[in-house]
C-alpha positions in Angstrom: -40.8 24.6 57.6 -44.4 25.8 56.9 -45.4 29.4 57.6 -47.0 28.5 61.0 -43.5 27.0 62.2 -41.7 30.0 60.9 -44.0 32.4 62.7 -43.6 30.5 65.8 -39.9 31.5 65.8 -40.6 35.2 65.3 -39.3 36.3 68.7 -35.9 34.5 68.2 -35.9 35.7 64.4 -36.4 39.3 65.5 -33.7 39.2 68.1 -31.3 37.5 65.6 -31.9 39.9 62.6 -31.7 42.8 64.8 -28.1 42.0 65.7 -26.8 40.6 62.3 -28.5 43.2 60.2 -27.7 46.3 62.4 -24.9 47.0 60.0 -27.5 47.8 57.3 -28.0 51.6 56.8 -31.8 51.9 56.6 -34.7 50.5 58.5 -36.3 49.2 55.4 -33.2 47.1 54.5 -33.3 45.6 57.9 -36.9 44.9 57.7 -36.7 43.2 54.4 -33.7 41.3 55.4 -35.7 39.5 58.0 -38.5 38.9 55.4 -35.9 37.4 53.0 -34.5 35.1 55.8 -38.0 34.0 56.6 -38.4 33.2 52.9 -35.3 31.0 53.0 -36.7 29.1 55.9 -40.1 28.2 54.2 -40.6 25.1 52.4 -40.4 25.3 48.6 -38.1 24.2 46.0 -37.3 27.6 44.5 -35.8 30.2 46.6 -35.5 33.0 44.3 -37.2 36.3 45.1 -40.6 35.7 43.2 -41.7 32.3 44.6 -40.4 33.4 48.0 -42.4 36.8 47.9 -45.6 34.7 47.0 -45.2 32.3 49.8 -44.6 35.3 52.3 -47.6 37.3 50.9 -45.2 40.2 50.1 -44.9 42.6 47.0 -41.9 41.2 44.7 -40.4 44.3 44.3 -39.5 44.7 47.9 -37.5 41.6 48.4 -36.1 42.2 44.8 -34.9 45.6 45.6 -33.2 44.2 48.8 -31.4 41.5 46.9 -30.6 43.3 43.7 -30.3 47.0 44.4 -29.8 47.6 48.1 -26.2 48.3 48.7 -24.7 47.0 52.1 -21.4 45.3 53.1 -22.1 41.6 53.5 -18.8 41.1 55.4 -20.1 42.9 58.5 -23.3 40.5 58.4 -21.1 37.3 57.9 -18.6 38.4 60.6 -21.4 38.6 63.0 -23.1 35.5 62.1 -19.6 33.7 62.7 -19.0 35.2 66.0 -22.5 34.1 67.1 -21.9 30.7 65.7 -18.5 30.3 67.4 -20.1 31.2 70.8 -22.7 28.5 70.4 -20.6 25.7 68.9 -17.3 26.1 70.7 -15.5 24.5 67.6 -13.0 21.7 67.9 -12.0 22.0 64.3 -12.7 24.1 61.1 -13.7 21.9 58.1 -13.0 22.9 54.7 -15.6 21.9 52.0 -16.9 22.5 48.7 -20.6 22.3 48.6 -22.8 22.1 45.5 -26.3 23.7 45.3 -28.9 22.5 42.9 -30.0 25.1 40.5 -32.5 25.0 37.5 -31.7 28.2 35.7 -28.5 28.1 33.3 -28.4 32.0 33.9 -27.5 31.6 37.5 -24.2 33.0 38.5 -21.5 30.3 38.3 -23.8 27.3 37.7 -22.3 24.5 35.6 -23.4 20.8 35.2 -21.3 18.6 37.4 -21.7 15.9 40.0 -24.3 17.2 42.8 -24.3 14.5 45.4 -27.4 12.3 45.3 -28.7 14.0 42.2 -25.8 12.8 40.1 -25.1 15.2 37.1 -27.1 18.3 37.5 -26.8 22.0 37.1 -25.2 23.2 40.4 -23.5 26.4 41.9 -20.6 25.5 44.2 -19.6 27.4 47.3 -16.2 26.8 49.3 -17.0 27.0 52.9 -15.5 27.0 56.3 -17.6 25.2 59.0 -17.0 25.3 62.7 -17.6 21.5 64.1 -17.8 20.2 67.6 -19.7 17.5 69.3 -22.6 20.1 69.6 -23.1 20.2 65.6 -21.6 22.2 62.7 -22.4 25.7 61.3 -20.8 27.7 58.4 -18.6 30.5 59.4 -17.5 31.7 55.8 -18.4 30.8 52.3 -17.6 32.0 49.0 -19.0 31.4 45.4 -16.7 29.4 43.0 -16.6 31.0 39.5 -15.6 28.6 36.9 -13.1 29.8 34.2 -15.8 29.5 31.6 -18.0 32.0 33.4 -15.2 34.2 34.3 -14.2 34.5 30.6 -17.9 35.4 29.4 -18.6 39.0 29.8 -22.1 38.6 28.3 -23.1 36.0 31.0 -21.3 37.9 33.6 -23.3 40.8 33.0 -26.6 39.2 32.6 -26.2 37.5 36.1 -24.8 40.6 37.7 -21.4 39.2 38.5 -19.2 42.2 39.6 -16.1 42.9 37.5 -14.1 42.2 40.7 -15.1 38.7 41.1 -12.9 36.7 39.1 -11.9 32.9 38.8 -10.1 31.5 41.7 -9.5 28.0 42.4 -11.1 26.4 45.3 -7.8 26.1 47.1 -7.4 29.8 46.8 -10.7 30.5 47.9 -10.5 28.3 50.9 -7.1 29.8 52.2 -8.5 33.4 51.5 -11.5 32.5 53.7 -9.4 31.2 56.5 -7.4 34.2 56.5 -10.3 36.6 56.4 -12.0 34.7 59.2 -8.9 34.9 61.3 -8.9 38.7 60.6 -12.3 38.9 62.1 -10.6 37.9 65.4 -11.8 34.2 65.2 -9.2 32.0 66.5 -8.6 29.2 64.0 -8.3 25.7 65.3 -7.5 22.3 63.5 -8.2 22.3 59.9 -9.8 19.3 58.3 -11.2 18.9 54.7 -14.2 17.1 53.6 -13.7 13.3 53.4 -15.5 13.0 50.0 -13.6 11.6 47.1 -11.7 14.4 45.5 -9.0 14.5 42.9 -6.8 17.5 43.3 -4.6 18.1 46.4 -2.6 21.1 47.7 -0.9 21.3 51.2 -0.4 24.5 52.6 1.1 25.6 56.0 0.0 28.6 57.6 0.8 30.3 60.9 -1.6 32.2 63.0 -0.2 33.9 66.3 2.8 32.8 67.9 2.1 29.2 68.8 -0.6 27.8 66.4 0.4 26.2 63.0 -2.3 24.9 60.7 -1.9 22.5 57.8 -4.6 22.7 55.2 -5.2 19.9 52.7 -8.0 20.5 50.4 -9.1 18.7 47.2 -11.6 19.5 44.4 -13.0 18.3 41.4 -13.0 21.6 39.6 -10.0 23.9 40.2 
């Protein structure tokens, strides 16, 4: 989207960000949270702070402070976004997926060379996600960054990229199940779980029970565990 198209959505973006960022403690955080969202929506290959700030015509340090130094609980924001998404999508199922994101810097947290869709072998980060799906569309409810073992065991790289000490290597299967548990803990009612249909080579089947009458069978596969 170009800047004109994003500005045309200002009214909707303002309502959206007032809702999801109301958990942030300071007005400045909420204001720059909205600007950061605008930056993500704008055209441009690089979505790091400096190029987004340039496209928005904002001082780099404002967005940089929001991302790197502004402390706030992301769980509250994710929970509110998920609740809004479910209200719109009315999901018939939750889809478990591992999604690669193309990256260009080897210092990006968790980025490794791997198969990345149409790009083939490329430097990528991977997120394990839960998507709500229905005949109306699809939207993410929850996602977690996959930290490869090589990154988890490298203190120097962890420190340089800002990976918190508590964030350790977890298999994609573990991340998926923890995400389902957390989303259910937000009050979202799990529905039939499906996995991505892409060719994957590791499989684990887990049966979980939520409530009195609902059993879910989770089958997820991944290239990297």
